[in-house]
N, C-alpha and C positions, 0 to 999 in steps of 0.2 A: 507493500497500501504507499501511496504516495506520502511525503510528509509536506505541511500544512503549505506550506512555498509552492505546492506544485501543485498543488487541489485545485489552487483556483482556473483553473485552465476548463477545470470535471463537471461537464452536465450535471446540476444538482437536485432537477427535481423529473419527471418521467413527464411533464409537455410539452419539453419540445425548447423550454427559454435558458440561456446559459444565466441561471440566476446568480453564479459565482462572482460575477461584475458588477454584481450589487455589492460585494463584501470586501473587494479589495481594498488596499491600505489610501486616501481620500486619492484622488488625482492619477491615478492608475488607470492604463488604457491597456484593454483586452489586442493581442497580437492576433486573438481568432474574429472578434466583431468589429475591433475598430473604433467604439464605442467610450469615450470617458463613464467612469465612474463616477463622479461626482464632479459639484459647481465648484469646487475649491480650485483652484490653481496649483499644478507641476509641482511636489516635492524637488528639494535639488539637496536631498541630505539626508542619511541613514536610518537617521531617525526619524527623519516624514515620511519616511517609503513603509511604515510602519511593520519595523525589525522590531523583534523581539527578541531580547539575551537576558539569560539567568543573572539575578541580582545577588549582590554581593546582603552577609546579615545585615550589615547595617545601611545600604540600602533600603530595604525592604519596607521601612515602615513610613518614611515620608518624603517621595522623591518629589523635585523640585518640579513644577507644573505652573503653566501662566492659568491665570484666573481672568475671562474676559471682564470689559464690566458687566453690569447685572442692567438689564433693560428696567426703569419703570415700571410699578404691575400694572399701572394703565395700562400702558401700550403692549398689553399681551392679551389684548379686552377690545382691540379694534371690532368686531360682531357682536360684543354682549359677552354675557353670558352664559350657557348654556344651561337650563336651569331644569329640563328634566333631566339633563342625569346628576345637578345637585340634588333634586328633591333625592331621586331613587340612591343616593347616598348615603344621605340623610332618611331615607326608609330603611336602610337595612342597621343602619349605625343602633338607629329607637331599636329595632325588631330584633336587635343581637342581644341589649340589653336585656329586653322584656323577655330571653328567650328561659334567663335565670331561673324568672316565679313559675315555668311550663317544664322543670325538666320531668323526664322520663329514661327511661333504658331505650328506649325505643327511636326517640328523639337523638340521645347522643350515639346510637349503633348507625343511624342515617346519612348524621353527619359527618362519623369517621370514615364511611363508607362512597361519598357521595364527593367530599373531599378530595380522597387520591382522585374517584372516577374525574373532577372538573380540574382539581390546580394538575395533580401529573399528570394524569391521562390526557388532558384538553389544552394545559397553560407547556410545562414544561417541555412535556414531548412532544404532542400535536405540534400547538402554533409554533415554540420555539425552535425546539432542535429540531423537524424535519417538515415542517415548510418554512418560515425562517429562516434555516441556516443550509439545509437540504443535508445535515451532519447521516441523514440513513435511505432508505426509498423502503416502498412498501405498495403494496399492490393501491390500486386508487380507489374499492372499498371499506382498508383499513384507511384511507390517507381521510377519508370523508367523515368514517365512525369517528378520528376521534380529531375533527375540526365541531362535529356534534359536540364531542365530550370538551372542549373551549368554550362551545356556544353555554356549555351548561354555569362556568365559573359567569358568566357576567358581566367581562373582561372587554367586553368588545367584539364585532365581527370577528373573520380568521383574516378576511381582506385588508382591514384597517387594521387590526396587534399586525402585520407582517410587518404593512409598508410601512407605520412607525416602527416596530422596532427595528427595521433596515435604513431606514433613514436615521437615527438615536449611534447605530456603530459606525457607519460612515462618517456623523459629524458628533464622534462624541465627547465629548467636556470642552467641544466647539460653539462659534456661533451658528446657530440651523439645528443642535441639539434639544428635539423636544420635550426632555427633563433631564438637564443636568443638573446638582445641587450647585454649579457654578451660578446659575440663579437665584438660588436658596435653597435650603432643606426639605420645605414642603413644597416650595414648587418643584420638585421635582419626585415629592414623593405624593402628591394628592391633588395642585392645582392644577399640573399641568396640561388635565383634560377639562374644565372649567371651561375652558374661552369656544364660545358656538365658533363652528368652523363653516364657511359657506357650499351649500354644492358644491361648487366649483372649486373650491381649494378640497377636498375631500378625492374629487372626481383627478387633481391633477397628485393628490401625494399618493394616488391608485395609481394611475401608472405611471408613475418615475418612479416609485418605490416596492412596486406590487403587481410589475407589469405581465408577470407569466401568470400571477391569478385573478387579475382582470381581463381575462382572458379565457376562462375560465366559468363557462356560464352555471358551473353548478355554485361556485364560489362566488359569483354574485347572484345570485338567488342566498342562500344563506344569506348576506349583507345584509338584502334589500329586507328577510321578514328577521334579522336576530331579535329585534324586543321582541319578537310574541313568543320566543325560546323561554325566555327565565320567566316572563310571566309564569306560562304555560303551567313551567316546573312549580312555580307556586299555585298553582292550584293545584295539579296533580299529588303534592304532596298531601295539602290537607284533607283531600277528597280520599287518598289511599290510608291515611293514618286514622280520619274518622270511623273511613267505613270498616274498617280493617279492626281498629282498638282501642274508637272512641278518642282519638288523642291525634284530630287533627292540628290541634293547637302548637303541638309540640314538636311536632314532626314540619311543621311549617318552619317554629322558629329557629326550632335547632340546626333541621335539613335546607335551608336557605337561608332566614337573617343573618342566624350566627356562621354558619358556614362560606357562605358568598365574604360580611366580614374580616376573616380571618385568611382567606385564600386574600382576601383584597390586599389584607395589610402587605401580608411575605411576596406578593410581585411585590409592591409598592419600597418595598426595601428591599430588591436591590436593586430596583433605580434612583434609590436615595443612599442609603447605610455603607452600601459597597464600590460608593463613589464615592464614601466621606471616612470612613472606620477601615482597619483590616493592614492586613501586610501583604506583600506582594511577591509572586515566585518571578516574576516576567515584568521586564522594564516596557514599555506602554507608552504612547502616546495620549494617553486620560491618565485621568483620575483610578481609576478599576481599582477595588482592593478582592480580598479574599477574609472573609465574614462568617469564622464559624456557625453562627447563629440562626443568620438566615440564611446559608445550606439546613441545617435540619427543618425551620420552617418554609423550605423552601423545595422540596427534596431532589437540591443540589445547587441548585440553581446560584449559593453567594459566592460558592467558587470563582466570585467574576473577573479576575485579573488572568486565571487560567483562563477565561472563557474570551476575555475580548483580547490575548495574546494568539489567540487560535480559535477562531468562531468557529467552524466548519463540524471541529473535534465532537462527535455524539458523548464523549469522557470528559465534564467538568472537573473531575477529583484528580488531579497529577498527581497528588501526592500518597500512599498507602494508609494512611488519616483520612484524607480527603473524602471521609462520603460520600458518595454522589448517588440516589436514591432512584433517580429517573435511567441513571446510564444501568442500572443492576436491570428498569423492565425493559429496557429494550436490549440485552443481552440476551432476554428472556421469549424477545421478540427473535430474536436472530435462530436460539436455537431450533423456534418452531419451524421457522422457513418462513415467517414473516414481514423479517427486517435483511433486505440484503442492501450491498455496499456502506457496510455498516463504516465510518471515519473515527476510528479510536485508536487507530497507533500513536504514542504518545510521543512529542518531540524529542528529540537528545538529550536536548538543554534543558528537560525537563531534570533531569538524573545527576546534573551537578550544580539545579540553582541549590 
């Protein structure tokens, strides 16, 4: 299997689009397609080329990284506030608190099972490692199954999530990054999706950063009907819980409100905390760090410096003690013959870091 630097010329999905061009360091050009990979100027030094190198122990904690000027909060809401998003988030958090007055073992089991299905299978495996980075290849029905699992997390449609995340990688901690702590910790954590986007802006986002998925009629359909999925999930949880056990409110509050809120924050901590605290195995051009407690909360996503250094790898834990539950699931899929072309060969530099 090729090393990370060689993987940039490999087609990453079964859609026929070379998505790998979207994961190159800023400004590089594909020899195969001739397309510039970002709006940034061509790099002129080895560091700007995105090359990664192991760090000495003294370098791992606080690297010297420039901090761009934080724009005013007002300029980040050019079209006003996305009030449906704000209302939904407030509802989820209020319901999460109310869940503790409606505890039941059925509700707790529902939370645990759905948290794994949505946050691990849906977001970290499906949205992130499969659809965004092409770290593995699965049959089309499996791909759409993981897409549906991700929609149950209520973190946005697969199309929106993937486009936003690819943009984050190319512009990480630079001007244009959708959620950098350079613009404030709470902006990176949850305020970044509060501004309202116009339909034209969303379409431009999808075409620029997720052209492969935008061409897929199934993914466009999933995006169009995304709001119905979390609402339908809540209705189904209440109905099933009430019909079988008389615990409709418990199943709804634990399986939907509390579960969704916990999954939200575990994902958001990857955007915020792992760009602020932790250690670094690799020198990268952004502020990414490895943070153990975020990795535990997010099924392995907290080994964020490893991931930013070698984005296409399905394996985010590069040390023996960096536990990565999502990669364990991918290995199971590989054994079952459901996952192929799994990019899991660690770079040789990781052993000397």
